[in-house]
C-alpha positions in Angstrom: 13.6 19.3 0.9 10.7 16.7 2.7 11.3 16.0 6.2 11.3 11.9 6.6 8.1 12.1 8.4 6.6 14.0 5.3 8.1 11.7 2.8 6.3 8.8 4.8 2.8 10.5 4.7 3.4 10.9 1.1 4.3 7.6 0.3 1.3 6.2 2.2 -1.1 8.6 0.5 0.2 7.3 -3.0 -0.1 3.6 -1.7 -3.7 4.5 -0.9 -4.6 6.3 -3.9 -3.4 3.5 -6.1 -5.5 1.1 -4.0 -8.5 3.1 -4.4 -8.0 3.5 -8.1 -8.8 -0.4 -8.0 -12.2 -1.7 -8.7 -14.1 -2.1 -5.6 -14.5 -5.8 -5.8 -10.7 -6.0 -6.0 -10.0 -4.2 -2.7 -10.3 -7.1 -0.7 -8.2 -9.1 1.9 -7.0 -11.4 -1.1 -6.6 -8.4 -3.2 -4.0 -6.9 -1.3 -1.7 -9.8 -2.1 -2.1 -9.1 -5.9 -1.9 -5.5 -5.2 1.5 -6.1 -3.1 3.0 -7.9 -6.3 1.8 -5.2 -8.9 3.4 -2.6 -6.3 6.6 -4.5 -6.0 6.9 -4.5 -9.8 5.8 -1.2 -11.1 6.4 0.9 -7.8 8.9 -0.8 -5.1 9.9 2.7 -3.9 6.3 2.6 -2.4 6.7 -0.7 -0.4 8.0 0.3 3.1 11.4 -0.9 3.9 13.2 -1.5 7.2 12.7 -4.2 9.9 9.6 -6.2 9.4 7.4 -7.7 6.6 6.7 -5.2 3.8 3.5 -7.0 3.1 2.4 -6.6 6.6 3.3 -2.8 6.4 1.3 -2.5 3.5 -2.0 -4.0 5.2 -1.2 -1.3 7.9 -1.2 1.5 5.0 -4.3 0.2 3.8 -6.1 -0.1 7.1 -9.6 1.0 6.7 -9.8 0.8 3.0 -10.1 -3.2 2.7 -13.6 -4.6 1.7 -14.9 -7.8 3.6 -14.9 -10.5 1.4 
């Protein structure tokens, strides 16, 4: 059984993998909002839950992978 920390690492890795599978021109700050909607529809379990805004958590998950517009 995975520990809570291991499952969080796995979740974040999958989110980053799905983000990088998108076309480079879609990996922008604006693209995060579209990606968030797509994740919410297709993989809601990958969006971090708990206190705070899941969209803001997604931006943290994608830190360093967002292209400048």
